[in-house]
C-alpha positions as CSV (number, residue, x, y, z in Angstrom):
1,M,69.7,7.2,-49.6
2,Q,66.2,6.2,-48.5
3,S,64.1,3.7,-50.6
4,K,61.7,6.5,-51.4
5,G,64.6,8.5,-52.7
6,K,65.7,5.5,-54.7
7,S,62.3,5.1,-56.6
8,I,62.1,8.9,-57.1
9,G,65.7,8.6,-58.6
10,I,64.6,5.8,-60.9
11,L,61.4,7.7,-62.1
12,F,63.3,10.9,-62.7
13,I,66.1,9.0,-64.7
14,F,63.4,7.6,-66.9
15,L,61.6,10.8,-67.5
16,N,65.1,12.5,-67.9
17,L,65.9,10.0,-70.7
18,I,62.5,10.6,-72.4
19,I,62.9,14.3,-72.3
20,Q,66.5,14.1,-73.7
21,I,65.4,11.9,-76.7
22,Y,62.6,14.3,-77.5
23,C,64.9,17.3,-77.1
24,N,67.6,15.7,-79.4
25,I,65.2,14.6,-82.1
26,V,62.4,17.1,-82.0
27,I,63.4,20.4,-80.3
28,L,67.0,21.0,-80.4
29,K,70.2,19.5,-82.2
30,A,72.7,19.5,-79.2
31,E,76.0,21.3,-80.0
32,P,78.5,18.7,-80.6
33,L,81.8,18.7,-78.5
34,K,84.6,17.9,-80.8
35,Y,87.5,19.8,-79.3
36,E,91.0,19.6,-80.8
37,Q,94.4,20.6,-79.5
38,T,95.5,24.2,-80.7
39,T,98.3,25.2,-78.3
40,V,101.1,23.6,-76.2
41,L,102.9,25.8,-73.6
42,S,106.0,24.6,-72.5
43,G,108.4,25.8,-69.8
44,H,108.1,24.0,-66.6
45,N,110.7,21.6,-65.3
46,D,108.3,19.4,-63.5
47,L,104.5,18.5,-63.6
48,V,102.0,21.0,-63.9
49,L,99.4,20.7,-61.1
50,S,97.4,23.8,-61.2
51,I,95.9,26.0,-63.9
52,A,93.9,29.3,-63.7
53,W,92.6,31.8,-66.6
54,S,92.5,35.5,-66.2
55,P,89.1,36.9,-66.1
56,D,89.3,38.2,-69.7
57,G,90.6,34.9,-71.1
58,N,93.7,36.7,-72.5
59,K,96.2,35.1,-69.9
60,L,96.8,31.8,-68.2
61,A,98.6,30.9,-65.1
62,S,100.1,27.5,-64.5
63,G,101.6,26.1,-61.3
64,S,104.1,23.3,-61.1
65,Y,106.0,20.6,-59.2
66,D,108.9,22.9,-59.8
67,H,107.8,25.5,-57.2
68,S,107.1,28.1,-60.0
69,I,104.1,29.8,-61.4
70,K,104.1,30.9,-65.1
71,I,102.0,33.6,-66.5
72,W,101.2,33.0,-70.3
73,D,99.9,35.2,-73.0
74,V,97.2,32.8,-74.5
75,K,97.2,34.4,-78.1
76,T,101.1,34.4,-78.5
77,S,102.0,31.5,-76.2
78,E,104.6,33.8,-74.8
79,N,105.7,33.2,-71.2
80,I,105.1,36.6,-69.7
81,I,106.6,36.2,-66.3
82,T,107.6,33.5,-63.9
83,L,106.7,34.1,-60.3
84,L,109.1,32.5,-57.6
85,G,108.8,32.5,-54.0
86,H,106.8,29.1,-52.8
87,T,109.1,26.5,-51.3
88,D,107.0,23.5,-52.6
89,R,104.7,22.5,-55.4
90,I,101.9,24.9,-56.4
91,T,98.7,23.1,-55.8
92,A,96.1,26.1,-56.2
93,L,95.7,29.1,-58.3
94,A,93.0,31.8,-58.5
95,W,92.6,35.0,-60.4
96,S,90.3,37.7,-58.7
97,P,87.1,38.4,-60.9
98,D,88.0,42.0,-61.2
99,G,91.5,40.9,-62.6
100,E,93.5,42.9,-60.0
101,K,94.9,40.2,-57.8
102,F,96.2,36.8,-58.1
103,A,96.5,34.3,-55.5
104,S,98.7,31.2,-55.4
105,G,98.5,28.2,-52.9
106,S,101.3,25.8,-52.1
107,S,102.1,22.4,-50.3
108,D,104.5,24.7,-48.3
109,G,101.0,26.0,-46.4
110,N,101.4,29.4,-47.7
111,I,99.2,31.7,-49.7
112,T,100.7,34.4,-51.7
113,I,98.7,37.4,-53.2
114,W,100.1,39.1,-56.3
115,N,99.4,42.3,-58.0
116,T,98.6,41.5,-61.6
117,E,99.9,44.8,-62.9
118,T,103.5,44.7,-61.4
119,W,103.5,40.8,-60.6
120,K,104.8,42.0,-57.0
121,K,103.9,40.2,-54.0
122,I,101.3,42.1,-51.9
123,M,101.0,39.7,-48.8
124,M,101.5,36.2,-47.8
125,F,99.4,33.9,-45.4
126,E,100.6,30.8,-43.7
127,I,97.9,28.1,-43.4
128,H,99.1,25.9,-40.4
129,G,101.8,24.5,-42.4
130,N,99.6,22.3,-44.4
131,R,98.7,21.9,-48.3
132,V,96.4,24.4,-49.9
133,N,94.1,22.3,-52.0
134,I,91.8,25.0,-53.7
135,L,91.5,28.9,-53.7
136,V,88.3,30.7,-54.9
137,W,87.5,34.5,-54.8
138,N,83.9,35.8,-54.1
139,P,82.1,37.4,-56.9
140,N,83.2,40.9,-55.9
141,S,86.8,40.1,-55.3
142,T,87.0,41.2,-51.8
143,I,87.3,37.8,-50.1
144,L,89.5,34.8,-50.9
145,A,88.4,31.4,-49.7
146,S,90.9,28.6,-49.4
147,G,90.2,24.9,-48.8
148,N,93.1,23.3,-46.9
149,E,94.4,19.9,-45.9
150,D,94.2,20.7,-42.4
151,S,90.3,20.6,-42.3
152,T,90.0,24.4,-42.5
153,I,88.5,26.8,-44.8
154,G,90.4,30.1,-44.5
155,L,88.7,33.5,-45.3
156,F,90.8,36.4,-46.3
157,D,89.1,39.6,-46.1
158,F,90.6,42.4,-48.3
159,R,87.9,44.9,-47.1
160,N,89.3,44.9,-43.5
161,N,93.0,44.9,-43.7
162,S,93.1,41.6,-45.0
163,T,91.9,39.9,-41.9
164,L,92.3,36.1,-41.7
165,R,89.5,33.8,-40.4
166,F,89.1,30.1,-40.4
167,I,86.1,27.8,-40.5
168,N,86.7,24.4,-39.2
169,E,85.6,21.3,-41.2
170,T,85.8,17.8,-40.1
171,D,88.1,16.5,-42.8
172,A,90.3,17.8,-45.5
173,V,88.8,20.4,-47.7
174,K,88.9,19.4,-51.3
175,Y,86.6,21.6,-52.8
176,I,84.8,25.0,-52.1
177,A,82.5,27.1,-54.1
178,W,80.7,30.6,-53.6
179,N,77.2,31.4,-54.4
180,R,76.2,34.0,-56.8
181,N,75.8,36.7,-54.3
182,G,78.8,35.8,-52.3
183,T,76.8,35.3,-48.9
184,Q,77.4,31.5,-48.9
185,L,80.1,28.9,-49.3
186,A,79.7,25.3,-50.2
187,S,82.7,23.1,-49.1
188,V,83.5,19.5,-49.7
189,A,85.7,17.4,-47.5
190,D,86.3,13.7,-47.8
191,F,87.4,10.9,-45.3
192,I,88.5,7.4,-45.0
193,G,86.4,4.8,-43.1
194,Y,85.8,1.1,-42.9
195,A,83.1,-1.2,-43.3
196,W,81.4,-3.2,-40.5
197,N,84.0,-6.1,-40.8
198,N,86.9,-3.4,-40.4
199,T,88.4,-4.8,-43.6
200,T,87.1,-3.0,-46.5
201,A,88.3,0.5,-46.9
202,F,86.0,3.2,-48.6
203,G,86.0,6.8,-49.5
204,G,83.1,8.9,-48.1
205,T,82.2,12.7,-48.9
206,H,80.0,15.3,-47.5
207,I,79.0,18.7,-48.5
208,K,78.4,21.6,-46.2
209,F,77.0,25.0,-46.8
210,W,78.1,27.9,-44.6
211,N,77.1,31.4,-43.8
212,V,80.2,33.4,-44.5
213,V,79.5,36.3,-42.3
214,T,78.7,34.2,-39.1
215,G,80.6,31.0,-40.0
216,Q,77.4,29.1,-39.2
217,E,76.7,25.8,-40.9
218,L,73.5,26.1,-42.9
219,G,73.3,22.3,-44.2
220,N,75.0,19.2,-44.4
221,Y,74.6,16.4,-47.1
222,S,76.5,13.0,-47.0
223,L,76.4,10.9,-50.2
224,G,79.3,8.5,-49.6
225,H,80.9,9.5,-53.0
226,G,84.6,10.6,-53.5
227,L,84.2,13.7,-55.7
228,I,81.6,16.6,-55.9
229,A,81.2,19.5,-58.0
230,W,78.7,22.3,-57.8
231,S,77.3,23.6,-61.1
232,P,77.5,27.2,-62.0
233,N,73.7,27.6,-61.9
234,E,73.6,26.1,-58.2
235,T,70.7,23.7,-58.6
236,E,72.8,20.6,-59.3
237,F,75.8,18.6,-58.3
238,A,78.1,16.2,-60.2
239,V,79.0,13.3,-58.1
240,S,81.6,10.4,-58.7
241,G,82.9,7.5,-56.5
242,R,81.6,4.3,-55.2
243,H,78.0,4.3,-54.4
244,P,75.2,1.9,-54.7
245,E,72.9,4.1,-57.0
246,C,75.6,5.4,-59.5
247,E,79.3,5.6,-60.2
248,F,78.9,9.2,-61.8
249,C,75.7,11.0,-61.8
250,I,74.0,14.5,-61.6
251,Y,71.9,15.2,-58.5
252,D,69.2,17.8,-58.6
253,L,69.4,19.7,-55.3
254,S,66.1,20.5,-53.4
255,P,65.5,21.6,-49.8
256,L,64.2,18.1,-49.0
257,D,66.3,15.6,-50.7
258,W,68.7,15.0,-53.6
259,I,67.3,13.3,-56.6
260,I,69.5,11.8,-59.3
261,R,68.6,13.6,-62.7
262,A,71.2,11.5,-64.8
263,D,73.3,8.5,-64.6
264,F,76.5,8.8,-66.7
265,D,78.1,5.4,-65.6
266,R,78.2,3.8,-68.9
267,I,80.3,6.8,-70.5
268,S,82.3,8.1,-67.6
269,P,86.0,7.2,-67.1
270,P,87.0,4.8,-64.2
271,Q,88.5,6.4,-61.0
272,I,87.3,9.9,-61.6
273,S,90.0,12.2,-59.9
274,S,88.5,15.7,-61.1
275,I,85.1,17.1,-62.1
276,V,85.1,20.7,-63.7
277,Y,81.8,22.2,-65.0
278,S,82.1,24.8,-67.9
279,P,81.1,28.3,-67.0
280,D,77.6,27.8,-68.6
281,G,77.1,24.4,-66.6
282,G,76.5,22.5,-69.9
283,K,79.7,20.6,-70.2
284,I,82.0,18.7,-67.7
285,A,85.6,18.0,-67.9
286,L,86.5,14.6,-66.0
287,L,89.9,13.5,-65.2
288,S,90.8,9.9,-64.2
289,Q,93.5,8.5,-62.2
290,N,96.6,7.2,-64.1
291,S,94.9,8.3,-67.3
292,T,96.5,10.8,-69.8
293,N,93.2,11.6,-71.4
294,I,90.4,13.9,-70.7
295,T,86.7,13.1,-70.8
296,L,84.3,15.8,-71.9
297,L,80.6,15.4,-71.3
298,N,77.7,17.3,-72.5
299,V,75.4,17.4,-69.6
300,T,72.1,17.9,-71.5
301,T,72.7,15.2,-74.2
302,G,75.3,12.6,-72.6
303,E,77.4,13.1,-75.5
304,S,81.0,12.3,-74.5
305,E,84.3,13.1,-76.1
306,T,87.9,12.0,-75.2
307,L,90.8,14.3,-75.5
308,I,94.2,12.6,-76.2
309,G,97.4,14.7,-76.1
310,H,99.3,14.4,-73.0
311,A,101.9,11.8,-73.5
312,Y,103.4,10.3,-70.1
313,H,101.6,11.2,-67.0
314,S,98.1,11.6,-65.8
315,V,96.3,14.7,-66.3
316,K,96.5,16.7,-63.1
317,T,94.4,19.8,-63.6
318,V,91.9,21.3,-66.1
319,A,90.3,24.7,-66.4
320,W,87.7,26.1,-68.6
321,S,88.2,29.7,-70.2
322,P,85.8,32.2,-68.9
323,D,83.8,32.2,-72.0
324,G,83.7,28.3,-72.0
325,K,85.3,28.1,-75.6
326,M,88.7,26.8,-74.5
327,L,89.9,24.1,-71.9
328,A,93.4,24.1,-70.6
329,S,94.9,20.9,-69.0
330,G,98.3,20.1,-67.3
331,S,100.4,17.2,-67.1
332,D,103.9,16.5,-67.8
333,N,105.9,19.7,-68.2
334,D,103.3,21.3,-70.3
335,I,99.8,22.8,-70.7
336,I,97.7,22.1,-73.7
337,I,94.8,24.4,-74.6
338,W,91.9,22.6,-76.5
339,K,89.5,24.4,-78.5
340,K,86.5,23.5,-80.7
341,P,87.3,24.2,-84.3
342,A,86.0,27.6,-84.8
343,P,84.1,29.0,-88.0
344,D,85.7,32.0,-89.6
345,V,82.9,33.8,-91.1
346,H,83.4,37.0,-93.1
347,L,81.1,39.5,-95.1
348,D,82.1,38.6,-98.6
349,S,79.9,40.9,-100.7
350,I,76.8,43.3,-100.9
351,E,75.6,44.0,-104.3
352,V,72.4,45.4,-105.9
353,D,70.8,44.6,-109.4
354,K,70.5,48.1,-110.3
355,G,72.4,51.1,-109.1
356,N,70.3,53.8,-110.6
357,I,66.5,53.5,-110.4
358,I,63.4,55.8,-110.7
359,L,61.1,56.4,-107.8
360,G,58.6,53.2,-107.8
361,D,61.1,50.8,-108.8
362,N,62.3,47.8,-106.8
363,I,65.9,46.4,-106.3
364,N,67.3,43.2,-105.1
365,I,70.2,43.6,-102.6
366,T,72.1,40.4,-102.2
367,V,74.5,39.7,-99.3
368,V,76.9,37.1,-99.2
369,L,79.2,35.5,-96.4
370,K,82.1,33.3,-96.5
371,N,83.2,30.7,-93.8
372,N,87.2,29.9,-94.1
373,G,87.1,28.2,-90.7
374,A,87.4,24.4,-90.0
375,A,83.7,24.4,-88.4
376,D,80.3,25.3,-89.6
377,G,79.2,28.9,-88.5
378,L,75.5,28.4,-87.3
379,N,72.7,31.0,-86.6
380,I,75.0,33.7,-88.0
381,K,73.4,37.2,-87.5
382,V,73.5,39.7,-90.4
383,E,71.7,43.0,-90.3
384,L,70.9,45.4,-93.1
385,F,70.6,49.1,-92.9
386,D,69.7,51.9,-95.3
387,G,72.2,54.4,-93.9
388,L,71.1,54.5,-90.1
389,T,67.5,52.8,-90.9
390,Y,67.1,49.4,-90.1
391,L,65.7,47.2,-92.9
392,N,66.2,43.5,-92.0
393,T,67.9,40.9,-89.9
394,N,68.8,37.4,-91.2
395,Y,70.2,34.4,-89.6
396,L,72.4,32.2,-91.7
397,D,74.1,28.8,-91.5
398,V,77.6,28.9,-93.4
399,L,79.3,25.6,-93.8
400,S,83.0,25.3,-93.4
401,G,84.6,26.3,-96.7
402,H,81.4,27.4,-98.2
403,F,79.5,30.7,-99.0
404,N,75.8,31.6,-98.1
405,G,73.8,34.6,-98.4
406,F,70.3,36.1,-98.7
407,K,68.4,38.5,-100.7
408,F,66.1,41.4,-99.7
409,L,63.8,43.3,-101.9
410,W,63.9,46.9,-101.3
411,R,60.8,48.8,-102.5
412,T,60.6,52.5,-103.3
413,N,57.5,54.6,-103.0
414,N,56.3,58.2,-102.9
415,S,57.8,58.4,-99.4
416,T,61.1,57.3,-100.3
417,P,63.8,60.1,-100.3
418,L,65.3,61.0,-103.4
419,G,69.3,61.0,-103.9
420,L,71.8,58.5,-102.9
421,H,71.1,55.6,-100.6
422,N,74.0,53.8,-98.6
423,F,72.9,50.2,-98.0
424,R,75.0,48.7,-95.1
425,A,75.5,44.8,-94.4
426,I,76.7,44.3,-90.8
427,F,78.0,41.1,-89.2
428,G,79.8,41.6,-85.8
429,L,82.3,44.4,-86.4
430,E,82.3,43.8,-90.2
431,E,80.6,46.0,-92.7
432,K,80.1,46.2,-96.3
433,N,78.4,49.0,-98.4
434,V,76.8,49.6,-101.8
435,T,75.1,52.6,-102.9
436,V,72.0,53.2,-105.1
437,L,70.8,56.5,-106.6
438,V,67.0,57.2,-106.5
439,N,65.7,59.5,-109.1
440,A,62.4,61.2,-109.5
441,I,59.8,59.9,-111.9
442,P,60.5,61.4,-115.5
443,R,57.8,64.0,-116.1
444,P,57.4,67.1,-118.5
445,N,57.4,70.6,-117.1
446,V,55.8,72.7,-119.5
447,Y,55.1,76.5,-119.1
448,V,54.4,79.8,-120.9
449,M,57.9,81.2,-121.4
450,D,56.8,84.4,-123.0
451,M,53.8,86.3,-124.7
452,T,53.8,89.3,-127.2
453,V,51.1,91.0,-129.2
454,G,51.6,92.8,-132.4
455,E,49.8,96.1,-131.4
456,S,48.8,97.2,-128.0
457,N,46.6,100.0,-129.1
458,I,44.3,99.1,-131.9
459,T,40.8,100.4,-133.4
460,V,37.9,98.6,-133.3
461,G,37.4,96.1,-136.1
462,K,41.1,95.8,-136.6
463,S,43.1,92.6,-135.4
464,T,46.6,92.0,-133.8
465,M,48.8,89.0,-133.5
466,I,49.2,87.1,-130.3
467,T,52.5,85.3,-130.0
468,A,53.0,82.6,-127.4
469,T,56.4,80.8,-126.6
470,I,55.9,77.5,-124.7
471,A,58.8,75.6,-123.0
472,N,59.2,72.2,-121.8
473,N,62.2,72.0,-118.9
474,G,61.0,68.6,-117.6
475,T,62.7,65.3,-117.7
476,A,60.2,63.9,-120.3
477,D,58.5,64.7,-123.6
478,A,55.0,66.4,-123.4
479,T,52.3,65.2,-125.7
480,D,49.0,66.9,-126.4
481,V,49.7,69.9,-124.4
482,N,46.8,72.3,-124.2
483,V,47.7,76.0,-124.9
484,S,44.7,78.1,-124.3
485,F,44.1,81.8,-125.4
486,Y,41.9,84.0,-123.5
487,A,40.5,87.6,-124.0
488,D,39.4,88.6,-120.6
489,K,37.7,85.5,-119.5
490,T,36.6,84.7,-122.9
491,L,38.2,81.6,-124.3
492,L,39.3,82.3,-127.8
493,K,40.8,79.2,-128.8
494,T,42.8,76.0,-127.5
495,I,45.7,74.5,-129.4
496,R,47.2,71.0,-128.9
497,E,51.0,70.8,-129.3
498,N,53.8,68.1,-128.5
499,I,56.8,69.6,-127.0
500,T,60.1,67.5,-126.6
501,K,62.1,67.5,-123.2
502,G,64.1,70.7,-123.4
503,G,62.1,72.0,-126.3
504,V,60.5,75.3,-127.2
505,V,57.5,76.1,-129.6
506,T,55.9,79.3,-130.9
507,I,52.2,79.6,-131.5
508,N,50.5,82.5,-133.1
509,L,46.8,83.4,-133.1
510,E,45.2,86.5,-134.5
511,W,42.7,88.5,-132.5
512,T,40.2,90.6,-134.1
513,T,38.3,93.3,-132.7
514,K,35.3,93.5,-135.0
515,H,32.7,93.1,-132.0
516,T,35.0,94.2,-129.1
517,T,33.9,96.9,-126.8
518,V,36.3,100.0,-126.5
519,G,38.5,100.0,-123.5
520,D,41.4,97.9,-122.1
521,H,41.3,94.1,-122.6
522,V,43.6,91.4,-120.9
523,L,44.9,88.8,-123.4
524,K,46.1,85.6,-121.7
525,V,48.0,82.6,-122.8
526,V,47.5,79.4,-120.3
527,V,49.2,76.2,-120.0
528,G,48.2,74.1,-117.0
529,N,49.1,76.2,-113.9
530,S,51.3,78.4,-116.0
531,Y,50.4,81.6,-117.9
532,K,51.4,85.2,-119.3
533,Q,49.0,88.0,-119.9
534,T,49.1,91.6,-121.3
535,T,46.7,94.5,-122.0
536,V,45.5,95.8,-125.3
537,H,43.7,99.1,-125.6
538,V,40.8,99.2,-128.2
539,N,39.9,102.7,-129.8
540,K,36.6,103.8,-131.6
541,R,36.5,104.2,-135.3
542,P,37.4,107.8,-137.0
543,T,33.9,110.1,-137.3
544,I,33.5,112.4,-140.4
545,N,32.3,116.4,-139.8
546,L,29.5,116.7,-142.5
547,N,29.6,120.5,-142.4
548,Y,33.2,120.7,-143.2
549,S,32.9,118.2,-146.1
550,I,30.3,120.0,-147.8
551,S,32.4,123.3,-147.7
552,A,35.2,121.4,-149.0
553,W,33.4,119.8,-151.7
554,L,31.9,123.0,-153.0
555,I,35.4,124.8,-152.8
556,G,36.8,121.8,-155.0
557,L,34.0,121.9,-157.4
558,I,34.7,125.8,-158.0
559,I,38.2,125.2,-158.3
560,L,37.4,122.6,-160.9
561,L,35.2,124.6,-162.8
562,I,37.7,127.7,-163.0
563,I,40.3,125.2,-164.2
564,I,37.8,123.9,-166.9
565,I,36.9,127.5,-168.1
566,S,40.4,128.6,-168.1
567,L,41.3,125.7,-170.3
568,I,38.5,126.5,-172.6
569,L,39.3,130.0,-173.0
570,G,42.9,129.3,-173.4
571,Y,42.2,126.8,-176.2
572,D,39.9,129.3,-178.1
573,A,42.7,131.9,-177.7
574,Y,45.0,129.4,-179.3
575,I,42.7,128.7,-182.0
576,K,42.3,132.4,-183.0
577,G,45.8,132.9,-183.0
578,L,46.3,130.2,-185.5
579,N,43.7,131.6,-187.8
580,K,45.4,134.9,-187.9
């Protein structure tokens, strides 16, 4: 590297250190590694040399020194099938991104393509009789690239009758990677050279970028290191090996130069034999020659962890699951699957402090989660709904073996629908429910049930009784209810009454017609907006015929005189009879 590049590299290391310290202390708390052994897959008769995950992460393929390939069900640890056909150790495996094809490469110089539904061979390619070091599919599963020991890159195009092309490298191709859109390929080749005194051997590495369509070389970088891995984000490389600047470091790749972003010499294992980025580019798995351990490195924080589990031979291969949550390693006759202790968070309950409320009341909805797992559950998202209506989102930290929850105050108002409300707490695919009945505010409902009058046809000066029946069919008692009586538009009287919920009262009012005009009159009883009415006819007083009265008086007087004279004459006759 140039002296300018070294100076810039030192400056970037210093700045990166400051940024990392700031991020760790102020901005973020880096996710700890802490992986543990969860599963051991046993069945090979010799060392496991290669591993590949299916795109969905449910299956794992392993290739061995025993010339066999085994397909495993990750969840059940069952060996689904054993694939045979290669005549030498299995050195490379690759699942197509669409999951439909599976490729295997061997030291026998052959590449076999398998149908993942039937596990039958689709075709076989021979690579100059030399070992296949690595197999990688392009993003749309149409081209398979192989890095070969014979200094070639093989391109197998399945869009055009599976044609085979080769790109010639200068040395054995140990590493290849596609860019995101599948138009370019990066390759890493290594070589052995000698220092100027021809006595000291050293390993050197260069990386080249290729146009896949034309086979043209687009760029060539030589670092003098032994191993290089391209990060998934395509902006940096992890590099290891003997070099004046660092034993193991991360380079930022720019069009002009390579700049050291981070130097991990102090924590990296000696004699690194493999560098594998996690799918998100945040972690690196490192293997070391003659070591049965695996070193995991957090690229952002520099945190490291050593996985100890293989017993006898050095670890030959590692592969991250597609979601980056598991790591598989091969050595001895076994495959070990490593996984971070996972939280096991579930919805425990949803409760309300009142299940039956009146419009205008508020309730507290309490949601509780429980973590039965061995790891803390961080930033757990819980959503709350009223039926299909979104209410609230909460993010909770639920520690291992503990409960945590939140309360939500639900307020009702005049726009809140009456009736049953179904409150739903949703976490992932889990859901818990609780119901609340919202009732209307208790109110009286007073109305005039009936109205009658004693007589509907009366003479002026006489009176009639108005009888009103008032009822309350509301949900509360009514006090000081105004019951108003009208004759036509004239208020006769207002009477106040108390009427219990569901009660009925009868009110009487006498209406006199002393000064009432003759004719029809409308009598009405009013309570609020409710009323009843009826019509009463008022007649004139009876008149006297004076001439008829005098005649009748005279006749009566004459009759009275006749009676008196008859009595006198009769008495006189009676007396005379006694005297005789």
